[in-house]
Structures are given as structure tokens and as C-alpha cells.
C-alpha positions as CSV (number, residue, x, y, z in Angstrom):
1,X,0.0,0.0,0.0
2,X,1.3,3.4,-0.9
3,X,2.0,6.6,1.0
4,X,-1.2,8.5,0.0
5,X,-2.9,9.4,3.3
6,X,-6.4,9.1,1.8
7,X,-6.2,5.3,1.1
8,X,-4.5,4.8,4.5
9,X,-7.1,6.8,6.4
10,X,-10.0,5.0,4.7
11,X,-8.4,1.6,5.3
12,X,-8.0,2.6,9.0
13,X,-11.7,3.7,9.3
14,X,-12.9,0.5,7.6
15,X,-10.7,-1.7,9.8
16,X,-12.2,0.1,12.9
17,X,-15.7,-0.3,11.5
18,X,-15.3,-3.9,10.7
19,X,-14.3,-4.6,14.3
20,X,-17.6,-3.3,15.7
21,X,-20.3,-4.0,13.1
22,X,-21.3,-5.8,10.0
23,X,-20.7,-4.2,6.5
24,X,-24.1,-3.1,5.4
25,X,-25.2,-3.3,1.7
26,X,-28.4,-1.3,1.4
27,X,-31.1,-1.9,-1.2
28,X,-32.0,0.5,-4.0
29,X,-35.6,1.5,-3.8
30,X,-37.8,1.6,-6.9
31,X,-41.4,2.7,-7.5
32,X,-43.8,0.0,-8.8
33,X,-43.2,1.2,-12.3
34,X,-39.5,0.5,-12.0
35,X,-38.3,4.2,-11.7
36,X,-35.9,5.1,-8.9
37,X,-37.5,6.1,-5.6
38,X,-34.9,8.5,-3.9
39,X,-37.1,9.1,-0.9
40,X,-37.4,5.3,-0.3
41,X,-33.7,4.9,-0.8
42,X,-33.0,7.6,1.8
43,X,-35.3,6.2,4.4
44,X,-33.8,2.7,3.9
45,X,-30.3,4.0,4.2
46,X,-31.2,6.0,7.3
47,X,-32.6,2.8,8.9
48,X,-29.5,0.8,8.2
49,X,-27.3,3.5,9.7
50,X,-29.4,3.6,12.8
51,X,-28.6,-0.1,13.3
52,X,-24.9,0.7,13.6
53,X,-23.0,-0.9,10.7
54,X,-19.3,-0.8,10.3
55,X,-19.6,0.7,6.9
56,X,-22.1,1.4,4.2
57,X,-21.9,-0.1,0.6
58,X,-24.5,1.5,-1.6
59,X,-25.1,0.7,-5.2
60,X,-23.4,-2.7,-5.0
61,X,-24.8,-6.2,-5.7
62,X,-27.6,-6.1,-3.2
63,X,-28.3,-2.5,-4.3
64,X,-28.8,-3.7,-8.0
65,X,-25.8,-1.7,-9.3
66,X,-26.1,-3.7,-12.6
67,X,-29.5,-2.1,-13.3
68,X,-28.7,1.5,-12.5
69,X,-27.9,4.2,-15.1
70,X,-25.3,6.8,-14.3
71,X,-27.7,9.5,-13.0
72,X,-29.6,7.0,-10.8
73,X,-26.2,5.8,-9.5
74,X,-25.3,9.4,-8.7
75,X,-28.5,9.9,-6.8
76,X,-28.1,6.7,-4.8
77,X,-24.5,7.4,-3.8
78,X,-25.2,11.0,-3.0
79,X,-28.0,10.3,-0.7
80,X,-26.0,7.6,1.1
81,X,-23.1,10.0,1.7
82,X,-25.5,12.7,2.9
83,X,-27.2,10.3,5.3
84,X,-23.9,8.9,6.6
85,X,-22.6,12.4,7.2
86,X,-19.1,11.0,8.0
87,X,-20.3,8.6,10.7
88,X,-19.2,5.5,8.7
89,X,-17.2,5.0,5.5
90,X,-19.3,5.0,2.3
91,X,-18.0,2.5,-0.3
92,X,-19.9,2.7,-3.6
93,X,-20.0,0.0,-6.2
94,X,-18.4,0.2,-9.6
95,X,-17.9,-2.3,-12.3
96,X,-18.0,-3.5,-16.0
97,X,-14.8,-2.8,-17.9
98,X,-12.3,-0.4,-16.6
99,X,-13.4,2.4,-18.9
100,X,-17.0,2.3,-17.7
101,X,-16.0,1.6,-14.1
102,X,-14.0,4.9,-14.3
103,X,-17.1,6.8,-15.3
104,X,-18.9,5.5,-12.2
105,X,-15.8,6.2,-10.2
106,X,-15.9,9.9,-11.2
107,X,-19.5,10.1,-10.2
108,X,-18.8,8.5,-6.8
109,X,-15.9,10.9,-6.2
110,X,-18.2,13.9,-7.0
111,X,-20.9,12.4,-4.7
112,X,-18.4,12.3,-1.8
113,X,-17.9,8.5,-1.5
114,X,-14.9,7.4,0.6
115,X,-14.0,4.4,-1.6
116,X,-15.1,2.0,-4.3
117,X,-16.0,-1.7,-4.4
118,X,-14.9,-3.0,-7.8
119,X,-17.4,-5.6,-8.8
120,X,-16.5,-8.4,-11.2
121,X,-16.2,-7.4,-14.8
122,X,-18.8,-8.4,-17.4
123,X,-19.1,-11.9,-18.8
124,X,-15.7,-12.9,-20.1
125,X,-13.0,-14.9,-18.5
126,X,-9.6,-13.2,-18.3
127,X,-6.0,-14.2,-17.5
128,X,-4.3,-13.1,-14.3
129,X,-2.4,-10.3,-16.2
130,X,-5.6,-8.9,-17.5
131,X,-7.3,-9.0,-14.0
132,X,-4.4,-7.0,-12.6
133,X,-4.3,-4.6,-15.6
134,X,-8.1,-3.9,-15.1
135,X,-7.4,-2.6,-11.6
136,X,-4.3,-0.7,-12.6
137,X,-6.2,1.2,-15.3
138,X,-9.1,2.0,-13.0
139,X,-6.8,3.0,-10.1
140,X,-5.0,5.4,-12.5
141,X,-8.3,7.2,-13.2
142,X,-9.6,7.7,-9.6
143,X,-8.2,9.1,-6.4
144,X,-10.6,6.9,-4.4
145,X,-9.3,3.8,-2.6
146,X,-10.4,0.5,-4.2
147,X,-11.5,-2.8,-2.8
148,X,-11.7,-5.5,-5.4
149,X,-14.3,-8.2,-5.3
150,X,-13.3,-11.7,-6.4
151,X,-16.3,-13.7,-7.4
152,X,-17.6,-15.4,-10.6
153,X,-14.9,-15.2,-13.3
154,X,-12.6,-13.1,-11.1
155,X,-10.2,-15.1,-8.9
156,X,-6.8,-13.9,-8.0
157,X,-3.6,-15.9,-7.7
158,X,-1.0,-15.2,-5.2
159,X,1.3,-13.3,-7.5
160,X,-1.6,-11.3,-8.9
161,X,-2.6,-10.4,-5.3
162,X,0.9,-9.1,-4.7
163,X,0.8,-7.1,-7.9
164,X,-2.5,-5.4,-7.2
165,X,-1.6,-4.8,-3.5
166,X,1.3,-2.6,-4.8
167,X,-1.2,-0.3,-6.5
168,X,-1.2,2.7,-4.1
169,X,-5.0,3.1,-3.8
170,X,-6.0,-0.6,-3.8
171,X,-6.6,-1.3,-0.1
172,X,-8.4,-4.6,0.1
173,X,-10.2,-7.6,-1.3
174,X,-13.7,-9.0,-0.8
175,X,-14.0,-12.7,-1.4
176,X,-17.0,-14.5,-2.7
177,X,-15.5,-17.8,-3.8
178,X,-15.3,-19.4,-0.3
179,X,-12.2,-21.3,-1.5
180,X,-10.5,-21.2,1.9
181,X,-7.3,-22.8,0.7
182,X,-6.8,-20.1,-1.9
183,X,-8.0,-17.4,0.5
184,X,-5.5,-18.4,3.1
185,X,-2.7,-18.2,0.6
186,X,-3.8,-14.7,-0.4
187,X,-4.0,-13.5,3.2
188,X,-0.5,-14.7,3.9
189,X,0.9,-13.1,0.7
190,X,-0.7,-9.7,1.3
191,X,1.2,-6.8,2.9
192,X,0.4,-5.7,6.4
193,X,-2.7,-3.7,6.6
194,X,-4.3,-5.0,3.5
195,X,-8.0,-5.6,4.1
196,X,-10.0,-8.8,3.5
197,X,-13.6,-9.6,4.1
198,X,-16.0,-12.4,3.6
199,X,-18.4,-11.6,0.7
200,X,-20.0,-15.0,0.3
201,X,-23.7,-15.1,-0.3
202,X,-25.4,-15.0,3.1
203,X,-21.9,-14.6,4.6
204,X,-22.9,-15.5,8.1
205,X,-23.1,-19.2,7.1
206,X,-19.4,-19.3,6.6
207,X,-18.3,-16.6,9.0
208,X,-16.6,-19.0,11.4
209,X,-14.7,-20.7,8.6
210,X,-13.5,-17.3,7.2
211,X,-12.5,-16.1,10.7
212,X,-10.3,-19.3,11.0
213,X,-8.2,-18.2,8.1
214,X,-7.9,-14.6,9.4
215,X,-10.9,-13.0,7.8
216,X,-13.4,-12.2,10.5
217,X,-15.2,-9.3,8.8
218,X,-18.1,-9.9,6.6
219,X,-20.9,-8.3,4.6
220,X,-24.5,-8.9,5.7
221,X,-27.5,-8.9,3.4
222,X,-29.6,-9.8,6.4
223,X,-28.8,-6.4,7.8
224,X,-30.8,-4.8,5.0
225,X,-34.1,-6.2,6.4
226,X,-33.4,-7.6,9.9
227,X,-30.6,-5.8,11.6
228,X,-31.8,-7.3,14.9
229,X,-30.8,-10.7,13.7
230,X,-27.7,-9.6,11.9
231,X,-26.6,-7.7,15.1
232,X,-27.3,-10.6,17.4
233,X,-25.3,-13.0,15.2
234,X,-22.3,-10.5,14.9
235,X,-22.3,-10.1,18.7
236,X,-22.4,-13.8,19.3
237,X,-19.7,-14.5,16.8
238,X,-17.5,-11.8,18.2
239,X,-18.0,-13.0,21.8
240,X,-17.4,-16.6,20.9
241,X,-20.9,-17.5,22.0
242,X,-21.1,-20.7,20.0
243,X,-24.5,-21.7,21.4
244,X,-26.2,-18.5,20.0
245,X,-24.3,-18.8,16.7
246,X,-25.5,-22.3,16.2
247,X,-29.1,-21.5,17.3
248,X,-29.3,-18.6,14.7
249,X,-27.7,-20.7,12.0
250,X,-30.1,-23.6,12.5
251,X,-33.3,-21.7,13.0
252,X,-32.8,-18.8,10.6
253,X,-29.7,-18.6,8.4
254,X,-29.7,-22.2,7.0
255,X,-33.4,-22.2,6.2
256,X,-32.9,-18.7,4.6
257,X,-30.2,-20.1,2.4
258,X,-32.4,-23.0,1.4
259,X,-35.1,-20.6,0.5
260,X,-32.7,-18.4,-1.4
261,X,-31.5,-21.3,-3.5
262,X,-35.0,-22.0,-4.9
263,X,-34.7,-19.6,-7.8
264,X,-31.9,-17.6,-9.5
265,X,-31.7,-14.0,-8.3
266,X,-33.3,-14.7,-4.9
267,X,-30.1,-13.5,-3.2
268,X,-31.4,-10.0,-3.9
269,X,-35.1,-10.6,-4.5
270,X,-35.7,-12.3,-1.1
271,X,-33.8,-9.6,0.7
272,X,-35.9,-6.9,-0.9
273,X,-39.1,-8.8,-0.2
274,X,-38.1,-9.3,3.4
275,X,-37.5,-5.5,3.7
276,X,-41.0,-4.9,2.3
277,X,-42.4,-7.3,4.9
278,X,-40.8,-5.1,7.6
279,X,-42.6,-2.1,6.2
280,X,-39.7,-0.6,4.3
281,X,-40.4,1.4,1.2
282,X,-38.0,-0.3,-1.2
283,X,-40.4,-1.5,-4.0
284,X,-39.8,-4.3,-6.4
285,X,-36.6,-5.6,-8.0
286,X,-35.8,-4.6,-11.6
287,X,-35.7,-7.1,-14.4
288,X,-34.0,-9.4,-15.1
289,X,-34.6,-10.2,-11.4
290,X,-38.1,-11.2,-10.4
291,X,-39.9,-10.9,-7.1
292,X,-40.5,-14.1,-5.1
293,X,-43.3,-16.4,-6.0
294,X,-46.3,-16.3,-3.6
295,X,-45.5,-19.6,-1.9
296,X,-41.9,-18.5,-1.4
297,X,-43.0,-15.2,0.0
298,X,-45.3,-17.0,2.5
299,X,-42.4,-19.2,3.6
300,X,-40.1,-16.1,3.9
301,X,-42.7,-14.3,6.1
302,X,-42.9,-17.3,8.5
303,X,-39.1,-17.7,8.6
304,X,-38.6,-14.0,9.2
305,X,-41.1,-13.9,12.0
306,X,-39.4,-17.0,13.6
307,X,-35.9,-15.4,13.3
308,X,-37.0,-12.1,14.8
309,X,-38.7,-13.9,17.7
310,X,-35.3,-15.6,18.5
311,X,-33.8,-12.2,19.1
312,X,-36.7,-10.6,20.9
313,X,-38.1,-8.7,17.9
314,X,-41.1,-8.9,15.7
315,X,-42.4,-8.1,12.3
């Protein structure tokens, strides 16, 4: 990591935040006709912030980055920065090829974001040299610190990790592969202070396994609709309360994952539906995602009620 104080300061704030709360990935609210609902977005973000996350990641995967145009993206990131008001770092999503990612990066800079999460590029497989070059070209076009997300067709080798870690404003890596052998090799190869966090789908399921290889921080989609459950799990995990961790995994997280796996896209669609069940104004998902089928929605409502009851909360 380089000597620029901005990346170092953001990395420090993120490290501090990850020690005391989950990483929150808020939803993007839409009206029923599919247009952006800025007021719904603002209310949702305010609710996530009130629950005390370690950092806020707007317009990322859970926030349907892939369906936003540039002006919608500007609105989503701007309102997140305004609501956060410096209380927690705001890390906006960016992605596609480096040229398009740089356009989103400029918007995020103008909106006041603290850093960027670089989502996997579109569609094609690429060699390790190309994966590194993608980050190098983006990093040269933004002053914002970058966290790269390895998932899908993006998977870094050890030498590539060393190469990207030398880019002055690349400060960390989010892992969505859950290949703990590879991840352990990457953490050991990284320089001191390089950030890692668990970005697996429903990351709580694998949180203990990630912590065992030195990656205790994780993102939480559940925080978007049930911060009471997400907070109880985080506290139990931090305090080594295995009984509570197992109880929440058995009674809520494992059934939620089984429900999530019923249809493609449910990793976002179920989260948004659960938020609506809690009375949040987030609206539907955008195509190509689809909202849950009625039977799945009924099962989600029952599971959510049971999970909330476990932590002394209710719908």
C-alpha cells in the first residue's frame, strides 16, 4: 500500500468499523413502475445507519448496481453520503470494464464517497495479467481507494494479489468464492494492513470458517431487512458464543439459504421482499430479477417472524 494518506485513512476507518459492526449493503428503492425512488432509498439507508453498521456499501450487488444508469447511481450514492454524514465510510460499487468503471468512479468521487468496491467485470474470462491490468487502469483514473471483489470469473492468484496490492490506492479484497485454501494463501501473501472480508452469499453461514483463516469481517445482506438478527449474530460470533451462533444458523440462516436457493436471483429478491415485509419502502426488484413467488413469500414471512422472535423482535 502506498503513502497516500487518503487510502490509508479510509483503510483505517474501515478496519475500525469492521471490528464493531457488519458491513451493510443497502437496497436501492424503486417505484412500482421501476423508476428510482430516492425518498425510499434515503429512508432505507437511514434505517441501516441507525442499526450501527461498520460501513455502508450503496449501489453494490444487493443494491442492484447492474440495473442503474449513471444518474440513478449518482442519486443513490449522493443520498447515502448525505445520510452517513461522515459517521461511517461509504463505499460505492463500480464495475463493468475499466473504462465504464472509471465513469462510475468519477460520479462516486463527485458524490463524496470514501472508496469503491470494484465488482467483477462483465461476462468474459480473463487471464491473471488482465485482471491486474483492469485494476491498474481503473486506479490510475480515480483518487478513491479501491476494494476488489473476487467472485464469478474473477479469482486472483498469489502473484496477482501481490501485484494489485502494490497499486497505491488498492486497499483490500472482498472474497465471494469461499475457497479457503486459496484465500489463506492470499492473506499470507498480502502486505500488512491489506483488508480482507467475507463476501460470500449469506456470509454468516461461513463466518466462522472465514475467521479461522484470518478474515473475521463480513458483509451482511440480512442487515438490509433484519438488523436485529444480523446484530445478534455478529455479537455472538465476536463474543465466541457458539450456542447462540448455532441457534441462529439452525433456525434462521440455514433455512434462509435453502429458500434463497429455490430460484436464480433470490439472493437479492428475497432480501428486498423481506424488507417490504418489515414495512420498508424499497419497492420491487428490476428485471431481469423477479420478485419471489407467492408460496416462497409466505415461507419467507414465516421464517422472518421466527428469526425475529429468536432475538426478541417482531415483524
